[in-house]
C-alpha positions as CSV (number, residue, x, y, z in Angstrom):
1,M,0.0,0.0,0.0
2,T,1.4,3.4,-1.0
3,Q,1.2,6.3,1.3
4,T,0.6,9.8,0.1
5,P,2.5,12.5,1.8
6,S,0.7,14.7,4.2
7,N,0.8,18.4,4.3
8,G,4.0,18.7,6.2
9,E,6.2,16.3,4.2
10,P,8.2,17.1,1.0
11,G,6.2,16.6,-2.2
12,A,2.9,17.2,-0.4
13,D,1.9,19.9,-2.9
14,Q,2.2,17.6,-5.9
15,T,-0.6,15.6,-7.3
16,P,0.2,12.0,-8.4
17,D,0.2,11.4,-12.2
18,F,-2.0,8.4,-12.9
19,N,-1.7,8.6,-16.8
20,L,2.0,7.7,-17.1
21,G,1.4,4.5,-19.0
22,D,-1.9,5.3,-20.6
23,P,-1.4,5.7,-24.4
24,V,-4.7,7.4,-24.9
25,A,-4.1,10.2,-22.5
26,P,-2.4,13.3,-24.0
27,Q,1.2,13.9,-22.9
28,A,2.6,17.3,-22.4
29,P,5.4,18.0,-25.0
30,D,8.9,18.0,-23.7
31,A,10.2,21.6,-23.8
32,S,13.8,20.4,-24.6
33,V,12.8,18.7,-27.9
34,P,12.1,21.0,-30.8
35,P,9.2,20.2,-33.2
36,P,10.2,18.2,-36.3
37,Y,11.4,20.3,-39.3
38,T,9.0,20.8,-42.1
39,P,10.5,22.2,-45.3
40,P,8.8,25.1,-46.9
41,T,6.6,24.4,-49.9
42,Y,7.1,26.5,-53.0
43,S,4.9,26.6,-56.1
44,A,7.1,25.0,-58.8
45,A,4.6,25.5,-61.6
46,P,4.4,29.0,-63.1
47,A,1.2,30.9,-63.4
48,A,-1.1,30.2,-66.4
49,G,-0.3,33.5,-68.1
50,D,3.4,32.8,-67.8
51,T,3.1,29.5,-69.6
52,T,1.0,31.1,-72.3
53,F,3.6,33.7,-73.2
54,A,6.4,31.2,-72.9
55,S,4.6,28.8,-75.3
56,M,3.8,31.7,-77.6
57,S,7.5,32.5,-78.0
58,H,7.9,29.0,-79.6
59,W,4.7,29.2,-81.7
60,L,5.6,32.6,-83.0
61,G,9.0,31.4,-83.8
62,I,7.4,28.9,-86.2
63,L,5.2,31.7,-87.8
64,I,7.5,34.7,-88.0
65,S,10.9,33.4,-87.2
66,F,13.0,35.4,-84.7
67,I,10.7,38.4,-84.6
68,G,8.1,36.6,-82.4
69,P,10.4,35.5,-79.6
70,L,12.2,38.9,-79.7
71,I,8.9,40.7,-79.1
72,I,8.0,38.3,-76.3
73,W,11.4,38.8,-74.7
74,L,11.3,42.6,-74.9
75,V,7.7,42.9,-73.6
76,K,7.6,40.2,-70.9
77,G,11.3,39.3,-70.3
78,E,11.8,41.8,-67.4
79,Q,8.6,40.7,-65.7
80,D,9.1,36.9,-65.5
81,K,12.1,34.7,-65.6
82,F,10.3,31.7,-67.0
83,V,9.0,33.6,-70.0
84,K,12.5,35.2,-70.5
85,D,14.2,31.8,-70.5
86,H,11.8,30.4,-73.1
87,A,11.9,33.5,-75.3
88,V,15.7,33.7,-75.3
89,E,16.0,30.0,-76.0
90,S,13.5,30.3,-78.9
91,L,15.3,33.4,-80.2
92,N,18.6,31.6,-80.2
93,F,17.2,28.6,-82.0
94,N,15.6,30.8,-84.7
95,I,18.8,32.6,-85.3
96,T,20.5,29.1,-85.6
97,L,17.7,28.1,-88.1
98,I,18.4,31.2,-90.2
99,I,22.1,30.3,-90.4
100,G,21.0,26.7,-91.3
101,Y,18.8,28.0,-94.1
102,V,21.6,30.2,-95.5
103,I,24.1,27.3,-95.4
104,S,21.5,24.9,-97.0
105,Y,20.7,27.3,-99.9
106,I,24.4,27.8,-100.5
107,L,24.9,24.0,-100.7
108,V,21.9,23.7,-103.0
109,A,23.5,26.3,-105.3
110,V,27.0,24.8,-105.2
111,S,25.6,21.3,-105.9
112,F,23.6,22.5,-108.9
113,G,20.4,21.5,-107.2
114,L,21.3,18.0,-106.2
115,L,20.8,18.8,-102.5
116,F,17.5,20.5,-103.1
117,F,16.0,18.8,-100.0
118,L,18.2,20.5,-97.5
119,P,16.1,23.6,-96.9
120,F,13.0,21.4,-96.4
121,L,15.0,19.2,-94.0
122,V,16.1,22.3,-92.0
123,W,12.4,23.4,-91.9
124,V,11.1,20.0,-90.7
125,V,13.8,19.7,-87.9
126,G,13.0,23.3,-86.8
127,L,9.3,22.6,-86.8
128,I,9.7,19.5,-84.7
129,F,11.9,21.1,-82.0
130,Q,9.8,24.2,-81.8
131,I,6.6,22.2,-81.2
132,Q,8.4,20.3,-78.5
133,G,9.5,23.6,-76.9
134,A,6.0,25.0,-77.0
135,V,4.5,21.9,-75.4
136,A,7.2,21.9,-72.7
137,A,6.5,25.6,-72.0
138,N,2.8,25.1,-71.9
139,S,3.2,22.4,-69.2
140,G,5.5,24.6,-67.1
141,K,8.8,22.9,-67.8
142,T,12.0,24.3,-69.1
143,Y,13.2,23.4,-72.5
144,K,16.7,23.5,-74.1
145,Y,17.0,22.9,-77.8
146,P,19.4,20.1,-78.7
147,F,21.5,22.4,-80.8
148,A,21.4,26.2,-80.9
149,L,24.0,28.9,-80.9
150,R,23.7,30.7,-77.6
151,L,24.1,34.2,-78.9
152,V,21.5,36.0,-76.7
153,K,21.8,35.6,-73.0
């Protein structure tokens, strides 16, 4: 039989804790243990307007060559890094395509027309990569063209 201390004995002002082994009873948190670390959450996906302008830089590259990405870069480049990255990438690729067209037409002329398919091949390759870039930009991902001269930073 346990005896509780009376008023004159040490520990008389404490009440006994009956919930020490009870798993249902709430336990007071230990002041010496900090709460577990929870990392901050960031929104990885850009806003809808951002993906639209980034995707437009690739689509306009198909339609009006380097002029479209240049306009997007000049208008929206300072406001959003995501749009700027896509516009600069598309601009660099379209400049590379122009150089490819010039080289392919020179080769057609030098070969007396035997390499007549080269400008068409440059166009098809450019079209495929620009569609891939537009789809990646629309889904909020970054896209780097497999080959492009990085003239604009």
